[in-house]
N, C-alpha and C positions, 0 to 999 in steps of 0.2 A: 428345698423341694423345688422343682422346676415347674413352670406352667404346663398343663397337658393340652393338647390340641388333637382332636380327632377329626379326620378328614375322610368323608365317605365321598368317594368320587372316581371318575374314570383315570385312566392313564394320563391322557392329555392334560387334565386339570392337577392331577398328581405332581407332574413335573414343574407346574407353575407354583405350586404350594411349597414343594421341597427347596426350589431355587429362591423363593421369597423368605423362608424361614432357615436356609442354609447357615448363616452365621449367628442366628439367635439361639439362645440357650432355652430350648423347648423340648418337652417329651411329646414328639411328633409322631403320630401313629395314623396308619392308613388302613381302609377297607373299601371294597367296591360294591358290597351288597348289604340289604337290610339285615340279612341273617348275621354277617360278620359284624355289623354295627351293634346288634343286639348283645352278642358276646362281650364286644369292648366295652359297651356301656355298662354292663353287669359287673365287670371287672374292676372298676374304679371309677371315681369321679372325674368328668371331662368338663372343666369350666367353659371351653371354647369347641364347638363342633362346626366345621364347615361341611355342608351336605348339598350334593346336587339335588336339583328339583326332582328329577326322576332318576330312579335307581332301577336295576334290572328286575328287583322283586318287591318293589314299593316306591315310596316317595319320602319327601321331606316330612309331611304330615305324619307319616308313620313313626319317624324319628322323634318328633315332638310328642307323640303318644307314648312312646316307650319311656321317654324321660319322665312323664307324669308329674308327680309332685316335685321332681328334681329340677323342673324346668325353670323355676325362678332363680337357680343357682348357675344356670348354663346359658351361655350365649350362643344360639344357633344361628349361623349365617347360611342362607341359602344361595346357592350358585345356580344362576337361571339363564337359559338360552332365549327366553320368551321376553315379552313386553315387561321391562323392570319396573315401571311405575304401577302396572297393574298387579304384578307378582308381589312387589312391596306391601302394597295395601292389604293383600291377601295373606300374605306371610306374617306381617305384624299383627294382624287380627287374630291368628291362631297361636301367636307366643314366640315367633323367631325375631331375633334381634335386629337383622338387616338383610339386605340381598345384594349380591354382587354379580356382574355379567360373566357369563362363559362364551368362550374360553377365558379363564382367569388370567389376569395381569399380574405380574410380580407386585408392582405397587399398590394395586388394589388390595391384594391379599395382605400385605404388610400393613396398610392403613386400617383395614377392618380389624385385624388382630389387635392392633394398638387401641383402637376404639373399644373394642371388647374387653380388654384388660382394665382400661380405665374405667368403663362403666361397672364391671365386676367390683372393682376396688371402691368405687364411690357408694355403690349400693350397699356394700357390706359395711361402709363406714358410717352411713347415714341410714341404718335400718329403722323402720317404725318399731314402736315400742311392742307391738304384738308379736313381732318376730324375734325380739330380744330374749324371750324365754326359750327360743330354740337354740340348739347347739351352736355357738358362734364358730364361724370360719377364721382360721389363723391367716393373716396377711402380713407378710414381712418382707424386707428389702430383698430376701433372695428370690421372691416371686416376681420382681419388676422386669421388664422387658428392656433391653437396650440394643437397638439394631446395629 
């Protein structure tokens, strides 16, 4: 199984994400609207979601709401054109993993995806006992990223 990454963004950021992930073994999917994201999120688990702050029909906050109880298993990275410090505080407070600047840079995308994968693996290795009763996620060597 390959890592799944859903990118909800404009064409300009899509090119940067595609370039950053071109040589990596990822299941990379794109959409441009909240409506398309809703369908993609229903169709399967997306451990990493890159989402622009503002979408034509919503925002990253709407994506976080769509994820609901699945948010603890998903690393949502907000792509923001505004003040990153302020957006970071706001986004983290509502459940996002991190924030990167828009337009995206290849190295920023690569770095944040590596961090998200590491965080995902760490959290699933060292889960609190209360979550141990839930269905465990399988993490194996096929899921690791190598740029």
